[in-house]
DSSP file (Angstrom, degrees, kcal/mol; ACC not computed):
  #  RESIDUE AA STRUCTURE BP1 BP2  ACC     N-H-->O    O-->H-N    N-H-->O    O-->H-N    TCO  KAPPA ALPHA  PHI   PSI    X-CA   Y-CA   Z-CA
    1    1 A X              0   0    0      0, 0.0     2,-0.3     0, 0.0    80,-0.2   0.000 360.0 360.0 360.0 140.7  127.6   89.3  102.1
    2    2 A X  E     -A   80   0A   0     78,-2.3    78,-3.3    38,-0.1     3,-0.1  -0.985 360.0 -76.6-162.7 164.7  126.4   92.5  100.6
    3    3 A X  E     -A   79   0A   0     -2,-0.3    76,-0.2    76,-0.2    75,-0.1  -0.363  56.5-102.5 -66.2 141.7  124.8   94.1   97.6
    4    4 A X    >   -     0   0    0     74,-2.7     3,-1.2     1,-0.1    -1,-0.1  -0.223  29.7-115.5 -61.2 160.6  126.9   94.4   94.5
    5    5 A X  T 3  S+     0   0    0      1,-0.2    -1,-0.1    -3,-0.1    -2,-0.1   0.813 109.4  61.7 -63.4 -36.3  128.3   97.9   93.8
    6    6 A X  T 3  S+     0   0    0      2,-0.1    13,-1.7    12,-0.0     2,-0.4   0.374  87.9  93.7 -82.2   7.3  126.4   98.5   90.5
    7    7 A X  E <   -B   18   0B   0     -3,-1.2     2,-0.6    11,-0.2    11,-0.2  -0.811  64.0-147.7-109.1 142.9  123.1   98.2   92.2
    8    8 A X  E     -B   17   0B   0      9,-2.6     9,-3.1    -2,-0.4     2,-0.5  -0.919  16.2-165.6-106.4 117.2  120.9  101.1   93.5
    9    9 A X  E     -B   16   0B   0     -2,-0.6     2,-0.7     7,-0.2     7,-0.2  -0.886   8.6-170.6-107.4 131.1  118.9  100.1   96.5
   10   10 A X  E >>> -B   15   0B   0      5,-2.7     4,-1.6    -2,-0.5     5,-1.5  -0.876   0.7-173.9-120.3  95.3  116.0  102.4   97.7
   11   11 A X  G >45S+     0   0    0     -2,-0.7     3,-0.5     1,-0.2    -1,-0.2   0.928  84.2  55.5 -50.5 -50.5  114.8  101.1  101.1
   12   12 A X  G 345S+     0   0    0      1,-0.3    -1,-0.2     2,-0.1    -2,-0.0   0.780 116.7  37.2 -62.4 -29.1  111.9  103.5  101.3
   13   13 A X  G <45S-     0   0    0     -3,-0.7    -1,-0.3     2,-0.2    -2,-0.2   0.558 102.9-130.4 -93.2 -14.4  110.6  102.2   97.8
   14   14 A X  T <<5 +     0   0    0     -4,-1.6    13,-3.0    -3,-0.5     2,-0.3   0.970  64.4 130.2  60.5  48.7  111.6   98.5   98.6
   15   15 A X  E   < -BC  10  26B   0     -5,-1.5    -5,-2.7    11,-0.2     2,-0.4  -0.994  47.5-157.5-136.9 147.3  113.4   98.4   95.0
   16   16 A X  E     -BC   9  25B   0      9,-2.2     9,-3.0    -2,-0.3     2,-0.6  -0.990  11.1-158.5-116.4 124.8  116.7   97.4   93.7
   17   17 A X  E     -BC   8  24B   0     -9,-3.1    -9,-2.6    -2,-0.4     2,-0.9  -0.898   6.4-152.7-110.4 121.1  117.9   98.8   90.3
   18   18 A X  E  >> -BC   7  23B   0      5,-3.2     4,-2.1    -2,-0.6     5,-1.4  -0.809   7.1-165.7 -89.7 110.8  120.5   96.9   88.4
   19   19 A X  T  45S+     0   0    0    -13,-1.7    -1,-0.2    -2,-0.9   -12,-0.1   0.847  84.7  49.8 -71.0 -31.7  122.3   99.6   86.4
   20   20 A X  T  45S+     0   0    0    -14,-0.3    -1,-0.2     1,-0.2   -13,-0.1   0.860 120.2  33.7 -75.4 -31.6  124.0   97.2   84.1
   21   21 A X  T  45S-     0   0    0      2,-0.1    -2,-0.2    -3,-0.1    -1,-0.2   0.648  99.4-129.4 -93.9 -25.1  121.0   95.1   83.2
   22   22 A X  T  <5 +     0   0    0     -4,-2.1     2,-0.4     1,-0.3    -3,-0.2   0.900  61.2 146.4  72.0  35.7  118.5   98.1   83.3
   23   23 A X  E   < -C   18   0B   0     -5,-1.4    -5,-3.2     2,-0.0     2,-0.5  -0.931  40.9-154.9-116.6 127.6  116.4   95.8   85.6
   24   24 A X  E     -C   17   0B   0     -2,-0.4     2,-0.5    -7,-0.2    -7,-0.2  -0.894   8.8-163.7-101.8 129.3  114.2   97.0   88.5
   25   25 A X  E     -C   16   0B   0     -9,-3.0    -9,-2.2    -2,-0.5     2,-0.4  -0.934   5.8-152.4-112.0 128.9  113.5   94.5   91.2
   26   26 A X  E     -C   15   0B   0     -2,-0.5     2,-0.4   -11,-0.2   -11,-0.2  -0.842  12.7-150.9-106.2 140.6  110.6   95.1   93.6
   27   27 A X        -     0   0    0    -13,-3.0     2,-0.1    -2,-0.4    -2,-0.0  -0.875   8.1-131.6-111.9 137.2  110.9   93.7   97.1
   28   28 A X     >  -     0   0    0     -2,-0.4     4,-3.2     1,-0.1     5,-0.2  -0.384  42.8 -93.8 -79.1 174.8  108.2   92.5   99.5
   29   29 A X  H  > S+     0   0    0      1,-0.2     4,-1.9     2,-0.2     5,-0.2   0.906 125.7  48.0 -53.8 -47.1  108.4   93.7  103.1
   30   30 A X  H  > S+     0   0    0      2,-0.2     4,-2.0     1,-0.2    -1,-0.2   0.939 113.9  46.4 -60.2 -49.2  110.4   90.6  104.3
   31   31 A X  H  > S+     0   0    0      1,-0.2     4,-2.7     2,-0.2     5,-0.3   0.932 110.6  52.9 -62.0 -42.7  112.9   90.8  101.5
   32   32 A X  H  X S+     0   0    0     -4,-3.2     4,-1.8     1,-0.2    -1,-0.2   0.883 106.7  53.2 -61.3 -35.2  113.3   94.5  102.0
   33   33 A X  H  X S+     0   0    0     -4,-1.9     4,-0.6    -5,-0.2    -1,-0.2   0.872 110.5  49.3 -64.7 -41.4  114.1   93.8  105.8
   34   34 A X  H >X S+     0   0    0     -4,-2.0     3,-1.2     1,-0.2     4,-0.6   0.953 112.8  43.9 -68.0 -49.3  116.8   91.3  104.7
   35   35 A X  H >< S+     0   0    0     -4,-2.7     3,-0.7     1,-0.3     4,-0.5   0.830 106.5  61.6 -65.2 -31.9  118.5   93.7  102.2
   36   36 A X  H 3< S+     0   0    0     -4,-1.8    -1,-0.3    -5,-0.3    -2,-0.2   0.723 112.7  38.0 -65.2 -22.3  118.3   96.5  104.7
   37   37 A X  H XX S+     0   0    0     -3,-1.2     3,-0.8    -4,-0.6     4,-0.8   0.473  89.6  95.8-112.3   1.1  120.5   94.5  107.0
   38   38 A X  G X< S+     0   0    0     -3,-0.7     3,-0.5    -4,-0.6    -2,-0.1   0.881  78.8  54.1 -57.3 -48.5  123.0   92.8  104.5
   39   39 A X  G 34 S+     0   0    0     -4,-0.5    -1,-0.2     1,-0.2    -2,-0.1   0.655 120.6  23.6 -65.2 -20.5  125.8   95.1  104.7
   40   40 A X  G <4 S+     0   0    0     -3,-0.8     2,-0.3     2,-0.1    -1,-0.2   0.352 109.8  65.4-135.2  10.3  126.4   95.1  108.4
   41   41 A X  S << S-     0   0    0     -4,-0.8     2,-0.2    -3,-0.5    -4,-0.0  -0.921  70.4-118.9-135.1 156.1  125.0   91.9  109.9
   42   42 A X     >  -     0   0    0     -2,-0.3     4,-2.5     1,-0.1     3,-0.3  -0.514  37.8-102.3 -89.5 166.5  125.7   88.2  109.8
   43   43 A X  H  > S+     0   0    0      1,-0.2     4,-2.5     2,-0.2     5,-0.2   0.904 123.1  48.9 -52.5 -46.2  123.3   85.7  108.5
   44   44 A X  H  > S+     0   0    0      1,-0.2     4,-2.1     2,-0.2    -1,-0.2   0.860 109.7  51.6 -71.0 -31.8  122.5   84.6  112.1
   45   45 A X  H  > S+     0   0    0     -3,-0.3     4,-2.4     2,-0.2    -1,-0.2   0.884 110.3  48.9 -71.1 -39.1  122.0   88.2  113.3
   46   46 A X  H  X S+     0   0    0     -4,-2.5     4,-2.3     2,-0.2     5,-0.2   0.914 111.7  48.4 -60.9 -46.2  119.5   88.9  110.4
   47   47 A X  H  X S+     0   0    0     -4,-2.5     4,-2.0    -5,-0.2    -2,-0.2   0.952 112.5  48.1 -61.4 -48.4  117.5   85.7  111.1
   48   48 A X  H  X S+     0   0    0     -4,-2.1     4,-2.2     1,-0.2     5,-0.2   0.937 112.2  50.6 -61.7 -47.0  117.3   86.5  114.9
   49   49 A X  H  X S+     0   0    0     -4,-2.4     4,-2.0     1,-0.2    -1,-0.2   0.895 111.3  48.0 -54.7 -41.6  116.2   90.1  114.0
   50   50 A X  H  X S+     0   0    0     -4,-2.3     4,-2.4     2,-0.2    -1,-0.2   0.838 106.9  56.6 -68.0 -33.6  113.5   88.8  111.6
   51   51 A X  H  < S+     0   0    0     -4,-2.0     6,-0.2     1,-0.2    -2,-0.2   0.939 111.7  42.1 -62.6 -46.9  112.3   86.4  114.3
   52   52 A X  H >< S+     0   0    0     -4,-2.2     3,-0.5     1,-0.2    -2,-0.2   0.861 114.4  51.2 -69.0 -35.1  111.8   89.4  116.6
   53   53 A X  H 3< S+     0   0    0     -4,-2.0     2,-0.4     1,-0.3    -2,-0.2   0.854 122.4  32.1 -66.7 -39.2  110.3   91.6  113.8
   54   54 A X  T >< S+     0   0    0     -4,-2.4     3,-1.3    -5,-0.1    -1,-0.3  -0.673  70.7 161.9-123.8  72.7  107.8   88.8  112.9
   55   55 A X  T <  S+     0   0    0     -3,-0.5    -1,-0.1    -2,-0.4     4,-0.1   0.696  71.2  63.2 -71.0 -14.2  107.1   87.0  116.2
   56   56 A X  T 3  S+     0   0    0     -3,-0.1     2,-0.3     2,-0.1    -1,-0.2   0.606  90.8  84.4 -85.5  -7.8  104.0   85.4  114.9
   57   57 A X  S <  S-     0   0    0     -3,-1.3     2,-0.1    -6,-0.2    -3,-0.1  -0.651  88.0-105.6 -90.4 152.0  106.0   83.4  112.3
   58   58 A X     >  -     0   0    0     -2,-0.3     4,-2.0     1,-0.1     3,-0.2  -0.476  22.8-127.6 -73.4 142.6  107.6   80.2  112.9
   59   59 A X  H  > S+     0   0    0      1,-0.2     4,-2.6     2,-0.2     5,-0.2   0.856 110.2  54.5 -63.0 -33.6  111.4   80.4  113.2
   60   60 A X  H  > S+     0   0    0      1,-0.2     4,-2.7     2,-0.2    -1,-0.2   0.889 106.7  51.6 -64.5 -37.8  111.8   77.6  110.6
   61   61 A X  H  > S+     0   0    0      2,-0.2     4,-3.0    -3,-0.2    -2,-0.2   0.937 109.6  48.3 -63.1 -43.3  109.7   79.6  108.2
   62   62 A X  H  X S+     0   0    0     -4,-2.0     4,-2.2     1,-0.2    -2,-0.2   0.927 113.5  47.7 -64.6 -45.7  111.9   82.7  108.6
   63   63 A X  H  X S+     0   0    0     -4,-2.6     4,-2.4     2,-0.2     5,-0.2   0.941 113.1  48.9 -65.3 -41.0  115.1   80.7  108.1
   64   64 A X  H  X S+     0   0    0     -4,-2.7     4,-2.8     1,-0.2     5,-0.3   0.918 111.5  48.1 -64.5 -40.5  113.7   79.0  105.0
   65   65 A X  H  X S+     0   0    0     -4,-3.0     4,-2.2    -5,-0.2    -1,-0.2   0.891 111.7  51.2 -69.8 -28.4  112.5   82.3  103.5
   66   66 A X  H  X S+     0   0    0     -4,-2.2     4,-2.3     2,-0.2    -2,-0.2   0.941 111.1  46.9 -63.0 -48.0  115.9   83.8  104.2
   67   67 A X  H  X S+     0   0    0     -4,-2.4     4,-2.5     2,-0.2    -2,-0.2   0.884 112.2  50.3 -59.9 -42.9  117.7   81.0  102.5
   68   68 A X  H  X S+     0   0    0     -4,-2.8     4,-2.2    -5,-0.2     5,-0.2   0.926 110.3  50.5 -61.5 -48.2  115.4   81.1   99.6
   69   69 A X  H  X S+     0   0    0     -4,-2.2     4,-3.2    -5,-0.3    -2,-0.2   0.934 110.4  48.8 -51.9 -48.8  115.9   84.9   99.2
   70   70 A X  H  X S+     0   0    0     -4,-2.3     4,-2.3     1,-0.2    -2,-0.2   0.932 111.5  49.9 -64.5 -46.6  119.7   84.5   99.3
   71   71 A X  H  X S+     0   0    0     -4,-2.5     4,-1.2     2,-0.2    -1,-0.2   0.878 114.2  43.1 -54.6 -44.3  119.7   81.8   96.7
   72   72 A X  H  X S+     0   0    0     -4,-2.2     4,-2.3     2,-0.2    -2,-0.2   0.885 112.8  54.2 -73.3 -40.8  117.5   83.8   94.3
   73   73 A X  H  <>S+     0   0    0     -4,-3.2     5,-3.0    -5,-0.2     6,-0.5   0.886 109.7  47.0 -60.9 -38.1  119.5   87.0   95.0
   74   74 A X  H  <5S+     0   0    0     -4,-2.3     3,-0.2     3,-0.2    -1,-0.2   0.789 110.2  52.7 -74.5 -24.5  122.7   85.2   94.1
   75   75 A X  H  <5S+     0   0    0     -4,-1.2    -2,-0.2     1,-0.2    -1,-0.2   0.863 108.6  51.1 -73.8 -37.7  121.1   83.7   90.9
   76   76 A X  T  <5S-     0   0    0     -4,-2.3    -1,-0.2    -5,-0.1    -2,-0.2   0.525 116.9-117.9 -74.8  -8.2  120.0   87.2   89.9
   77   77 A X  T   5S+     0   0    0     -4,-0.4    -3,-0.2    -3,-0.2    -4,-0.1   0.785  75.3 129.1  77.4  27.2  123.7   88.4   90.5
   78   78 A X      < +     0   0    0     -5,-3.0   -74,-2.7    -6,-0.2     2,-0.3   0.699  52.0  70.0 -89.8 -13.8  122.7   90.8   93.3
   79   79 A X  E     -A    3   0A   0     -6,-0.5     2,-0.4   -76,-0.2   -76,-0.2  -0.841  54.0-158.4-117.2 146.2  125.2   89.8   96.0
   80   80 A X  E      A    2   0A   0    -78,-3.3   -78,-2.3    -2,-0.3    -6,-0.0  -0.876 360.0 360.0-100.5 139.1  129.0   89.9   96.7
   81   81 A X              0   0    0     -2,-0.4   -78,-0.1   -80,-0.2    -1,-0.0   0.471 360.0 360.0 -81.8 360.0  130.0   87.3   99.1
């Protein structure tokens, strides 16, 4: 799973720009952490890293957020499988 080629991702600004639609998507901190890891990690690796990054959060909440983010990103047409 990775971001589509037509997207410009700026990690430092936590934004994704869809060049085809002219749409700017702002990411919260957690979503930015997911996107940062998409191109070179598996789903399980990303979730485990997020659990380490956010130790005060419940593992189920992290997994749920990850799944919700992926579903939303797919609906927005941001991801290639």
